[in-house]
C-alpha positions as CSV (number, residue, x, y, z in Angstrom):
1,X,45.2,-39.6,60.8
2,X,48.0,-39.1,63.0
3,X,48.0,-38.1,66.6
4,X,49.3,-34.7,65.9
5,X,46.7,-34.1,63.1
6,X,43.7,-35.1,65.8
7,X,45.2,-32.9,68.2
8,X,44.9,-29.9,65.6
9,X,41.2,-31.2,64.8
10,X,40.4,-31.2,68.6
11,X,42.1,-27.4,68.9
12,X,39.6,-26.8,66.2
13,X,36.6,-28.1,67.6
14,X,37.5,-26.3,71.3
15,X,37.8,-23.0,69.3
16,X,34.5,-23.3,67.7
17,X,33.2,-24.0,70.9
18,X,34.1,-21.0,72.4
19,X,33.2,-19.0,69.2
20,X,29.9,-20.3,69.8
21,X,29.2,-19.7,73.3
22,X,30.4,-16.4,73.0
23,X,28.6,-15.3,69.8
24,X,25.4,-16.9,71.3
25,X,25.3,-14.9,74.5
26,X,25.7,-11.7,72.3
27,X,23.1,-12.7,70.1
28,X,20.8,-13.6,72.7
29,X,21.3,-10.1,74.4
30,X,20.7,-8.3,71.2
31,X,17.8,-10.7,70.6
32,X,15.9,-9.4,73.8
33,X,16.9,-5.7,73.7
34,X,16.0,-5.1,69.7
35,X,13.1,-7.7,70.2
36,X,11.5,-5.9,73.1
37,X,12.3,-2.5,71.6
38,X,9.9,-3.5,68.4
39,X,7.1,-3.5,70.9
40,X,7.9,-0.4,72.5
41,X,5.3,2.1,72.9
42,X,7.6,5.1,71.3
43,X,7.7,5.2,67.5
44,X,11.4,6.4,67.5
45,X,12.3,3.1,69.5
46,X,10.4,0.8,67.2
47,X,12.0,2.6,64.2
48,X,15.5,2.2,65.4
49,X,15.1,-1.1,66.6
50,X,13.7,-2.2,63.1
51,X,16.3,-0.2,61.2
52,X,18.8,-2.5,63.0
53,X,17.0,-5.6,62.2
54,X,16.5,-4.9,58.6
55,X,20.1,-3.7,58.1
56,X,21.5,-6.9,59.9
57,X,19.2,-9.5,58.4
58,X,19.8,-8.0,54.8
59,X,23.4,-8.2,54.7
60,X,25.8,-11.1,54.5
61,X,27.4,-12.6,57.8
62,X,30.6,-13.5,55.6
63,X,30.7,-9.8,54.5
64,X,30.3,-8.7,57.8
65,X,33.0,-10.6,59.1
66,X,35.1,-9.1,56.4
67,X,34.0,-5.8,57.5
68,X,34.6,-6.1,61.0
69,X,38.1,-7.6,60.5
70,X,39.3,-5.9,57.6
71,X,37.6,-2.7,57.0
72,X,37.1,-1.5,60.6
73,X,40.7,-1.3,61.6
74,X,41.9,1.2,59.1
75,X,38.9,3.4,59.7
76,X,39.3,3.5,63.7
77,X,42.9,2.7,64.1
78,X,42.5,-0.4,65.9
79,X,42.6,-4.0,65.7
80,X,40.2,-6.6,66.9
81,X,41.7,-10.2,67.3
82,X,39.9,-12.7,65.0
83,X,38.0,-14.2,68.1
84,X,36.3,-11.1,68.8
85,X,36.0,-9.9,65.5
86,X,33.9,-13.2,64.7
87,X,32.1,-12.8,67.7
88,X,31.1,-9.5,67.1
89,X,29.9,-10.3,63.3
90,X,27.9,-13.3,64.1
91,X,26.4,-11.9,67.3
92,X,25.1,-8.7,65.9
93,X,23.8,-10.7,62.6
94,X,22.0,-13.6,64.3
95,X,20.7,-11.4,66.9
96,X,18.7,-9.4,64.4
97,X,17.2,-12.8,63.5
98,X,16.5,-13.5,67.2
99,X,15.2,-10.3,67.6
100,X,12.0,-11.4,65.4
101,X,11.6,-14.3,67.5
102,X,11.4,-12.3,70.7
103,X,8.8,-9.7,69.1
104,X,6.8,-12.6,67.8
105,X,6.7,-14.4,71.0
106,X,5.5,-11.3,72.6
107,X,3.0,-10.4,70.3
108,X,1.5,-13.9,70.6
109,X,0.8,-13.6,74.4
110,X,-3.1,-13.1,75.1
111,X,-3.7,-9.5,75.3
112,X,-6.0,-10.0,78.3
113,X,-2.7,-10.8,80.1
114,X,-1.4,-7.4,79.5
115,X,-4.9,-6.0,80.2
116,X,-4.5,-7.4,83.4
117,X,-1.4,-6.0,84.2
118,X,-2.7,-2.6,83.4
119,X,-5.6,-3.2,85.7
120,X,-3.5,-3.8,88.6
121,X,-1.5,-0.7,87.8
122,X,2.0,-2.5,86.8
123,X,4.4,-0.4,85.2
124,X,5.4,-1.4,81.4
125,X,8.6,-2.8,82.9
126,X,6.4,-4.8,85.5
127,X,4.0,-6.2,82.9
128,X,7.3,-7.2,80.7
129,X,9.2,-8.8,83.3
130,X,6.5,-10.6,85.6
131,X,3.7,-11.4,82.7
132,X,4.6,-11.3,79.4
133,X,8.5,-12.8,79.3
134,X,7.5,-15.6,81.5
135,X,4.9,-16.6,79.1
136,X,6.7,-15.9,76.0
137,X,10.3,-17.2,76.9
138,X,9.1,-20.9,76.7
139,X,7.8,-20.3,73.1
140,X,10.9,-18.8,71.9
141,X,12.7,-22.1,72.5
142,X,12.2,-24.1,69.6
143,X,13.0,-21.1,67.1
144,X,15.8,-20.1,69.2
145,X,17.3,-23.6,69.1
146,X,17.2,-23.5,65.0
147,X,18.9,-20.4,65.2
148,X,21.8,-21.8,67.5
149,X,22.0,-24.9,65.0
150,X,22.3,-22.2,62.2
151,X,24.7,-20.0,64.2
152,X,27.2,-23.1,64.9
153,X,27.3,-23.7,61.0
154,X,27.9,-20.1,60.8
155,X,30.9,-20.4,62.7
156,X,32.7,-22.0,59.8
157,X,32.7,-18.4,58.0
158,X,35.7,-17.2,60.4
159,X,38.2,-19.5,58.8
160,X,38.3,-16.7,56.0
161,X,40.6,-14.7,58.9
162,X,43.0,-17.4,59.6
163,X,41.0,-18.4,62.7
164,X,41.9,-21.8,63.6
165,X,38.3,-23.3,64.0
166,X,37.0,-26.4,63.0
167,X,36.3,-25.8,59.4
168,X,40.3,-24.2,59.0
169,X,41.8,-27.2,60.9
170,X,40.2,-29.8,58.8
171,X,41.4,-27.7,55.8
172,X,44.8,-27.7,57.1
173,X,44.6,-31.7,57.6
174,X,43.1,-32.0,54.2
175,X,46.2,-30.5,52.6
176,X,48.9,-32.4,55.0
177,X,47.1,-35.8,54.0
178,X,45.9,-34.8,50.3
179,X,42.8,-36.6,51.1
180,X,39.3,-34.9,51.1
181,X,36.7,-37.5,51.7
182,X,38.1,-38.9,55.0
183,X,38.6,-35.6,56.8
184,X,35.6,-33.9,55.7
185,X,33.1,-36.9,56.9
186,X,35.1,-36.7,60.3
187,X,34.3,-32.6,60.1
188,X,30.8,-33.4,59.2
189,X,30.4,-36.0,61.8
190,X,31.7,-33.5,64.5
191,X,29.2,-30.6,63.3
192,X,26.5,-33.2,63.5
193,X,27.3,-34.4,67.4
194,X,27.7,-30.6,68.6
195,X,24.3,-29.6,66.8
196,X,22.8,-33.0,68.2
197,X,23.9,-32.1,71.6
198,X,22.7,-28.5,71.4
199,X,19.1,-29.7,70.3
200,X,19.0,-32.0,73.4
201,X,19.6,-29.3,75.9
202,X,17.4,-26.7,74.2
203,X,14.6,-29.3,74.3
204,X,15.6,-30.0,78.0
205,X,15.3,-26.2,78.5
206,X,12.1,-25.9,76.9
207,X,10.5,-28.7,79.1
208,X,11.5,-27.0,82.3
209,X,10.4,-23.4,81.2
210,X,7.1,-24.7,80.2
211,X,6.7,-26.8,83.3
212,X,7.4,-23.6,85.3
213,X,4.3,-22.1,83.8
214,X,2.1,-24.8,83.8
215,X,2.5,-26.0,80.4
216,X,3.8,-29.0,78.7
217,X,5.4,-29.8,75.0
218,X,2.6,-30.8,72.8
219,X,2.7,-34.4,72.1
220,X,1.5,-36.3,69.1
221,X,-1.8,-37.3,69.4
222,X,-2.6,-41.1,68.7
223,X,-4.5,-41.9,65.2
224,X,-8.2,-42.0,66.1
225,X,-9.8,-45.4,65.1
226,X,-11.8,-45.7,61.9
227,X,-15.4,-45.9,62.3
228,X,-17.2,-49.3,62.0
229,X,-19.6,-49.8,59.7
230,X,-23.8,-50.3,60.2
231,X,-24.0,-52.7,63.0
232,X,-20.3,-53.1,63.7
233,X,-19.9,-54.9,60.3
234,X,-16.9,-53.6,57.7
């Protein structure tokens, strides 16, 4: 490829990274707000949080992007730029999946920990902030890592808006060169490198958080030696 085409691909990489950062921040905020709301003592809060989760888990992210970018503007009289439309659609969609991760991790904390907070007269927010979240967050990191990789791959959907992300740029280069195998091989490798770096960062974060609560990530145990026969004979 020529230098100009490589510059186009690199611009697409930068747009993809920006979209990934913005949408993952929104998804993380939604995950914790909705996930914690799913554990609330008021049924109406749990119902509304559960309704949100079911709606956004049960709809296509692709259709949600169409809805935010093409349907909402005529209805409300304003237009989102593609970056923020993609951020909103992906963040809200993947945040619904993340909320289940948060809810499950909070539910997995030993009930005795919550009872200890009640015995110490902690408020519900103090129990959540000082007892439950410090123990639950490290357990959220592995599934959040998988969700982040899925979100990275989901960013390719924004190309339907004409947004110059990595997938859109790769298609332009393909049309210019009339060569699919070469350019899409490069695109696959770029996605893989980004995903690999994200995985390593999340694994390092997991180790740091588990060390903070006195835990270490599980290690594979060595295989137990086979028992010897009677008298040590085989």
